[in-house]
DRENVO-331187 format. One record per atom (N, C-alpha, C, O): x, y, z; residue number from 1; atom name. Coordinates in nm, 4 decimals, m for minus. Each point is the difference from the previous one (the first is absolute). Layout:
<nodes>
+----------+----------+----------+-----+------+
:        X :        Y :        Z : pos : site :
+----------+----------+----------+-----+------+
:        X :        Y :        Z : NUM :   CA :
...
+----------+----------+----------+-----+------+
</nodes>
This chain:
<nodes>
+----------+----------+----------+-----+------+
:        X :        Y :        Z : pos : site :
+----------+----------+----------+-----+------+
:   0.1007 :  m0.1563 :   0.0225 :   1 :    N :
:  m0.0913 :   0.1759 :  m0.0159 :   1 :   CA :
:   0.0514 :   0.1173 :  m0.0107 :   1 :    C :
:  m0.0505 :   0.1025 :  m0.0457 :   1 :    O :
:   0.2130 :  m0.1314 :   0.1152 :   2 :    N :
:   0.0818 :   0.1481 :   0.0416 :   2 :   CA :
:   0.0625 :  m0.0232 :  m0.1237 :   2 :    C :
:   0.0030 :   0.0988 :  m0.0733 :   2 :    O :
:   0.0719 :  m0.2509 :   0.0087 :   3 :    N :
:   0.0445 :   0.1398 :  m0.1099 :   3 :   CA :
:  m0.1018 :  m0.0301 :  m0.1623 :   3 :    C :
:   0.0533 :   0.0263 :  m0.1078 :   3 :    O :
:  m0.1759 :  m0.0735 :   0.1123 :   4 :    N :
:  m0.0753 :   0.0050 :  m0.0994 :   4 :   CA :
:  m0.0216 :   0.2360 :   0.0301 :   4 :    C :
:   0.0376 :   0.0898 :  m0.0754 :   4 :    O :
:  m0.0867 :  m0.0836 :   0.1680 :   5 :    N :
:   0.0531 :   0.1709 :   0.0322 :   5 :   CA :
:   0.0854 :   0.0119 :  m0.0248 :   5 :    C :
:   0.0217 :  m0.0103 :  m0.1207 :   5 :    O :
:   0.0406 :   0.0267 :   0.1694 :   6 :    N :
:   0.2040 :   0.0373 :  m0.0793 :   6 :   CA :
:   0.0108 :  m0.0142 :  m0.0939 :   6 :    C :
:   0.1086 :   0.0413 :  m0.0407 :   6 :    O :
:  m0.1593 :  m0.0767 :  m0.0192 :   7 :    N :
:   0.0361 :  m0.0233 :  m0.2384 :   7 :   CA :
:  m0.1044 :   0.1010 :   0.0055 :   7 :    C :
:   0.0364 :   0.1173 :  m0.0086 :   7 :    O :
:  m0.1898 :  m0.1495 :   0.0247 :   8 :    N :
:  m0.0947 :   0.1385 :  m0.0518 :   8 :   CA :
:   0.0799 :   0.1115 :   0.0262 :   8 :    C :
:   0.0036 :   0.0546 :  m0.1103 :   8 :    O :
:   0.0754 :   0.0265 :   0.2015 :   9 :    N :
:  m0.0453 :   0.0993 :   0.0773 :   9 :   CA :
:   0.2121 :   0.0453 :  m0.0923 :   9 :    C :
:   0.0321 :   0.1142 :  m0.0327 :   9 :    O :
:   0.0178 :  m0.1799 :   0.0243 :  10 :    N :
:   0.1477 :  m0.0239 :  m0.1049 :  10 :   CA :
:  m0.0752 :   0.0493 :  m0.1708 :  10 :    C :
:  m0.0018 :   0.0995 :  m0.0724 :  10 :    O :
:  m0.0402 :  m0.2094 :   0.0719 :  11 :    N :
:  m0.0982 :   0.0941 :  m0.1630 :  11 :   CA :
:  m0.0382 :   0.1317 :  m0.0235 :  11 :    C :
:   0.0131 :   0.0712 :  m0.0996 :  11 :    O :
:  m0.0853 :  m0.0423 :   0.2587 :  12 :    N :
:  m0.0669 :   0.0722 :  m0.0391 :  12 :   CA :
:   0.1280 :   0.1194 :   0.0187 :  12 :    C :
:   0.0369 :   0.0982 :  m0.0645 :  12 :    O :
:  m0.0193 :  m0.1263 :   0.1160 :  13 :    N :
:   0.2017 :   0.1225 :   0.0551 :  13 :   CA :
:  m0.0121 :   0.0132 :  m0.1690 :  13 :    C :
:  m0.0649 :   0.0831 :  m0.0635 :  13 :    O :
:   0.1519 :  m0.1961 :   0.0116 :  14 :    N :
:   0.0584 :  m0.0114 :  m0.1600 :  14 :   CA :
:  m0.0964 :   0.0696 :  m0.1666 :  14 :    C :
:   0.0174 :   0.0170 :  m0.1207 :  14 :    O :
:  m0.1121 :  m0.0006 :   0.2222 :  15 :    N :
:  m0.1270 :   0.0885 :  m0.0911 :  15 :   CA :
:  m0.0211 :   0.1692 :   0.0333 :  15 :    C :
:  m0.0275 :   0.1085 :  m0.0513 :  15 :    O :
:   0.0556 :  m0.1630 :   0.1518 :  16 :    N :
:   0.0077 :   0.1512 :   0.0341 :  16 :   CA :
:   0.1166 :   0.0842 :  m0.0571 :  16 :    C :
:  m0.0111 :   0.0814 :  m0.0916 :  16 :    O :
:   0.1285 :  m0.1136 :   0.1610 :  17 :    N :
:   0.0927 :   0.0213 :  m0.0960 :  17 :   CA :
:   0.0666 :   0.0241 :  m0.0931 :  17 :    C :
:   0.1059 :   0.0627 :  m0.0035 :  17 :    O :
:  m0.1962 :  m0.1385 :  m0.1266 :  18 :    N :
:   0.0469 :  m0.0238 :  m0.1158 :  18 :   CA :
:  m0.1297 :   0.1044 :  m0.0113 :  18 :    C :
:   0.0456 :   0.0800 :  m0.0817 :  18 :    O :
:  m0.1953 :  m0.0264 :   0.1180 :  19 :    N :
:  m0.0701 :   0.0583 :  m0.0622 :  19 :   CA :
:   0.0431 :   0.1979 :   0.0047 :  19 :    C :
:  m0.0345 :   0.1047 :  m0.0548 :  19 :    O :
:   0.1386 :  m0.1600 :   0.1697 :  20 :    N :
:   0.1261 :   0.1324 :   0.0627 :  20 :   CA :
:   0.0907 :   0.0531 :  m0.0942 :  20 :    C :
:   0.0351 :   0.1179 :  m0.0038 :  20 :    O :
:   0.0154 :  m0.2400 :  m0.0996 :  21 :    N :
:   0.1000 :   0.0461 :  m0.0669 :  21 :   CA :
:  m0.0617 :   0.0532 :  m0.1049 :  21 :    C :
:   0.0249 :   0.1123 :  m0.0437 :  21 :    O :
:  m0.0926 :  m0.1753 :   0.0067 :  22 :    N :
:  m0.0962 :  m0.0031 :  m0.1517 :  22 :   CA :
:  m0.0423 :   0.1772 :   0.0492 :  22 :    C :
:   0.0462 :   0.0936 :  m0.0652 :  22 :    O :
:  m0.1602 :  m0.0649 :   0.2157 :  23 :    N :
:  m0.0403 :   0.1224 :  m0.0125 :  23 :   CA :
:   0.1329 :   0.1065 :   0.0250 :  23 :    C :
:  m0.0312 :   0.1183 :  m0.0135 :  23 :    O :
:   0.1656 :  m0.1427 :   0.0457 :  24 :    N :
:   0.0539 :   0.0792 :  m0.0245 :  24 :   CA :
:   0.0871 :   0.0086 :  m0.1299 :  24 :    C :
:   0.0713 :   0.0991 :  m0.0159 :  24 :    O :
:  m0.0755 :  m0.2323 :  m0.1084 :  25 :    N :
:   0.0646 :   0.0824 :  m0.1321 :  25 :   CA :
:  m0.1272 :   0.0021 :  m0.0899 :  25 :    C :
:   0.0039 :  m0.0641 :  m0.1050 :  25 :    O :
:  m0.1400 :   0.1476 :   0.1454 :  26 :    N :
:  m0.0453 :   0.0341 :  m0.0136 :  26 :   CA :
:   0.0194 :   0.1775 :   0.0034 :  26 :    C :
:   0.0241 :   0.0773 :  m0.0927 :  26 :    O :
:  m0.0428 :  m0.0553 :   0.2191 :  27 :    N :
:   0.0156 :   0.1206 :   0.0321 :  27 :   CA :
:   0.1291 :   0.0717 :  m0.0894 :  27 :    C :
:  m0.0092 :   0.0973 :  m0.0748 :  27 :    O :
:   0.1315 :  m0.1770 :   0.1072 :  28 :    N :
:   0.1165 :   0.0548 :  m0.1403 :  28 :   CA :
:   0.0104 :  m0.0098 :  m0.0682 :  28 :    C :
:   0.0957 :   0.0488 :  m0.0601 :  28 :    O :
:  m0.2289 :  m0.1567 :  m0.0190 :  29 :    N :
:  m0.0295 :   0.0564 :  m0.1367 :  29 :   CA :
:  m0.0929 :   0.1502 :  m0.0492 :  29 :    C :
:   0.0194 :   0.0824 :  m0.0893 :  29 :    O :
:  m0.1109 :  m0.0944 :   0.1808 :  30 :    N :
:  m0.0185 :   0.1125 :   0.0069 :  30 :   CA :
:   0.0164 :   0.1203 :   0.0057 :  30 :    C :
:  m0.0840 :   0.0749 :  m0.0499 :  30 :    O :
:   0.1867 :  m0.0306 :   0.1069 :  31 :    N :
:   0.1032 :   0.1198 :   0.0661 :  31 :   CA :
:   0.0624 :  m0.0483 :  m0.1360 :  31 :    C :
:  m0.0079 :  m0.1172 :   0.0370 :  31 :    O :
:   0.0387 :   0.1109 :  m0.1069 :  32 :    N :
:   0.0800 :  m0.0608 :  m0.1095 :  32 :   CA :
:  m0.0677 :   0.0984 :  m0.0707 :  32 :    C :
:   0.0253 :   0.1205 :   0.0012 :  32 :    O :
:  m0.1245 :  m0.1855 :  m0.0712 :  33 :    N :
:  m0.1389 :   0.0825 :  m0.0633 :  33 :   CA :
:   0.0172 :   0.0847 :   0.0175 :  33 :    C :
:   0.0386 :   0.0595 :  m0.1006 :  33 :    O :
:  m0.0465 :   0.0289 :   0.2298 :  34 :    N :
:  m0.0614 :   0.1357 :   0.0273 :  34 :   CA :
:   0.1063 :   0.1312 :  m0.0087 :  34 :    C :
:  m0.0092 :   0.1223 :  m0.0107 :  34 :    O :
:   0.1339 :  m0.2413 :   0.0238 :  35 :    N :
:   0.1917 :   0.0816 :  m0.0577 :  35 :   CA :
:  m0.0328 :   0.0299 :  m0.1559 :  35 :    C :
:   0.0253 :   0.1155 :  m0.0341 :  35 :    O :
:  m0.0630 :  m0.1770 :  m0.0380 :  36 :    N :
:   0.0142 :  m0.0470 :  m0.2059 :  36 :   CA :
:  m0.1169 :   0.1218 :   0.0300 :  36 :    C :
:   0.0646 :   0.1047 :  m0.0045 :  36 :    O :
:  m0.1526 :  m0.0846 :   0.0220 :  37 :    N :
:  m0.0959 :   0.0903 :  m0.0282 :  37 :   CA :
:   0.0345 :   0.1293 :   0.0438 :  37 :    C :
:  m0.0054 :   0.0954 :  m0.0775 :  37 :    O :
:   0.0380 :  m0.0846 :   0.1867 :  38 :    N :
:   0.1368 :   0.1531 :   0.0769 :  38 :   CA :
:   0.0468 :   0.0509 :  m0.1372 :  38 :    C :
:  m0.0158 :   0.1087 :  m0.0555 :  38 :    O :
:   0.1090 :  m0.2766 :   0.0003 :  39 :    N :
:   0.0857 :   0.1016 :  m0.1054 :  39 :   CA :
:  m0.0580 :   0.0924 :  m0.0732 :  39 :    C :
:  m0.0156 :   0.1186 :  m0.0291 :  39 :    O :
:  m0.0237 :  m0.2980 :   0.0036 :  40 :    N :
:  m0.1106 :   0.0446 :  m0.2021 :  40 :   CA :
:  m0.0532 :   0.1695 :   0.0707 :  40 :    C :
:   0.0295 :   0.1172 :  m0.0231 :  40 :    O :
:  m0.0839 :  m0.1603 :   0.0789 :  41 :    N :
:  m0.0891 :   0.1488 :   0.0380 :  41 :   CA :
:   0.0852 :   0.1323 :  m0.0630 :  41 :    C :
:  m0.0306 :   0.0671 :  m0.0986 :  41 :    O :
:   0.1507 :  m0.0514 :   0.1903 :  42 :    N :
:   0.1206 :   0.1057 :   0.0471 :  42 :   CA :
:   0.0038 :  m0.0263 :  m0.1566 :  42 :    C :
:  m0.0866 :   0.0580 :  m0.0656 :  42 :    O :
:   0.1714 :  m0.1336 :   0.0028 :  43 :    N :
:   0.0456 :  m0.0042 :  m0.1489 :  43 :   CA :
:  m0.1041 :   0.1174 :  m0.1019 :  43 :    C :
:   0.0389 :   0.0906 :  m0.0737 :  43 :    O :
:  m0.1906 :  m0.1387 :   0.1075 :  44 :    N :
:  m0.0499 :   0.0000 :  m0.1011 :  44 :   CA :
:   0.0064 :   0.2076 :   0.0277 :  44 :    C :
:  m0.0012 :   0.0771 :  m0.0960 :  44 :    O :
:   0.0072 :  m0.0325 :   0.2344 :  45 :    N :
:  m0.0150 :   0.1079 :   0.0213 :  45 :   CA :
:   0.0876 :   0.0416 :  m0.0625 :  45 :    C :
:  m0.0009 :   0.0615 :  m0.1067 :  45 :    O :
:   0.0440 :  m0.0784 :   0.1408 :  46 :    N :
:   0.2112 :   0.0612 :  m0.1301 :  46 :   CA :
:  m0.0191 :   0.0397 :  m0.0905 :  46 :    C :
:   0.0928 :   0.0341 :  m0.0733 :  46 :    O :
+----------+----------+----------+-----+------+
</nodes>
């Protein structure tokens, strides 16, 4: 019984960890896209 709970907990921890990594990567890509858009708008003004 205890082993089963521990396995479920470890699986949950791994899935949360992976989702956090994926979320961080998504935020990074959004930041890069915003930087590219601002650079393009600045170059268009000049």
